[in-house]
C-alpha positions in Angstrom: -31.5 117.5 15.9 -31.8 119.4 13.0 -34.2 121.9 13.6 -36.1 125.1 10.7 -37.8 127.5 11.8 -40.2 129.1 9.3 -41.5 132.8 10.7 -42.8 135.2 8.1 -46.2 134.5 7.8 -49.5 136.5 8.2 -52.3 138.1 6.2 -51.5 140.4 3.2 -53.8 141.7 0.8 -54.0 140.5 -3.2 -50.9 142.0 -5.0 -48.8 142.4 -2.0 -45.1 140.9 -0.5 -44.4 138.6 1.6 -40.9 137.4 2.8 -40.5 134.3 4.8 -37.6 132.8 6.5 -36.6 130.1 7.7 -33.6 129.4 9.9 -31.8 126.1 10.0 -30.8 125.2 13.8 -28.8 122.5 15.2 -26.3 119.3 14.3 -25.8 121.4 11.0 -22.4 120.1 8.9 -23.5 121.5 6.1 -26.5 121.9 4.2 -27.4 121.0 -0.1 -30.8 122.2 -1.0 -33.1 124.4 0.8 -36.2 125.1 0.1 -40.5 126.2 0.3 -43.1 123.7 0.2 -47.3 124.6 0.9 -49.5 122.5 1.1 -53.4 124.2 1.0 -56.9 122.9 2.3 -57.8 120.2 0.4 -54.2 120.2 -1.2 -51.5 118.5 -1.4 -48.0 119.2 -0.4 -46.9 121.2 -3.4 -43.8 122.5 -4.0 -43.2 126.0 -4.7 -38.9 126.3 -4.5 -34.8 124.7 -4.1 -32.3 126.9 -3.5 -29.3 124.7 -3.9 -26.2 124.9 -1.8 -24.1 126.3 -5.0 -27.2 128.6 -5.1 -29.6 126.7 -8.3 -33.3 127.2 -8.2 -35.7 125.6 -9.4 -39.8 127.1 -8.9 -42.4 126.0 -10.2 -44.6 127.6 -12.9 -47.0 129.4 -10.7 -45.3 130.9 -8.7 -41.9 131.9 -11.5 -41.8 135.6 -12.0 -43.6 136.1 -8.3 -41.4 134.1 -6.3 -37.8 134.6 -5.7 -35.6 132.1 -3.1 -32.3 132.7 -2.0 -30.3 132.1 0.5 -28.0 132.7 3.2 -25.9 129.5 3.6 -23.5 131.4 7.0 -26.5 132.3 8.4 -28.6 128.8 7.5 -31.6 130.6 6.7 -33.3 130.5 3.4 -36.2 133.3 2.3 -39.0 133.2 0.1 -40.4 136.5 -0.6 -43.0 136.7 -2.5 -44.0 139.8 -4.5 -47.7 140.4 -6.1 -49.2 137.8 -3.8 -52.8 136.1 -5.2 -55.4 134.5 -3.4 -54.7 131.2 -4.6 -51.6 131.2 -2.9 -53.5 131.0 0.8 -51.1 127.7 1.5 -49.2 126.9 5.3 -45.3 127.4 3.5 -42.9 124.6 4.7 -39.0 125.4 5.1 -37.2 121.6 4.1 -33.9 121.2 4.2 -31.3 118.7 3.3 -27.5 118.3 5.0 -25.0 116.2 6.5 -24.3 116.1 10.8 -21.0 116.6 11.4 -20.5 112.9 11.5 -21.7 112.1 7.9 -24.7 111.2 8.1 -27.5 112.7 5.7 -30.5 114.7 7.6 -33.2 116.1 5.8 -36.5 118.0 8.3 -39.4 119.6 8.1 -40.8 123.0 10.1 -43.8 123.5 10.9 -45.0 125.6 8.6 -46.0 129.5 8.3 -49.7 130.3 7.0 -49.9 133.4 4.5 -53.1 133.6 3.6 -53.7 136.2 0.4 -57.1 138.1 0.9 -58.9 141.2 1.3 
């Protein structure tokens, strides 16, 4: 009973910026890690960035220095600020989170994705 809803995707020109949001709701006691993954046409889903409850981050080499992941724990929300976007960043971006529900059971859910298109 956890839902992840992404928002913020859209069309942006190369070199532009976009900010994605992912809000978790439902039977949440705690969230461990939250992250963003993406899947381009004809490719496998790949990790973009993750952030732990303590604020430790991890980025794919392809986005280091351009993307910044953050989270607002009180809102159960993670953000992905994407700067200097390139056409190669075009993909459906999926939010992922894992944690525990109020009964202490672990959960791991994915959002439905939001499309980011980088094109002139």
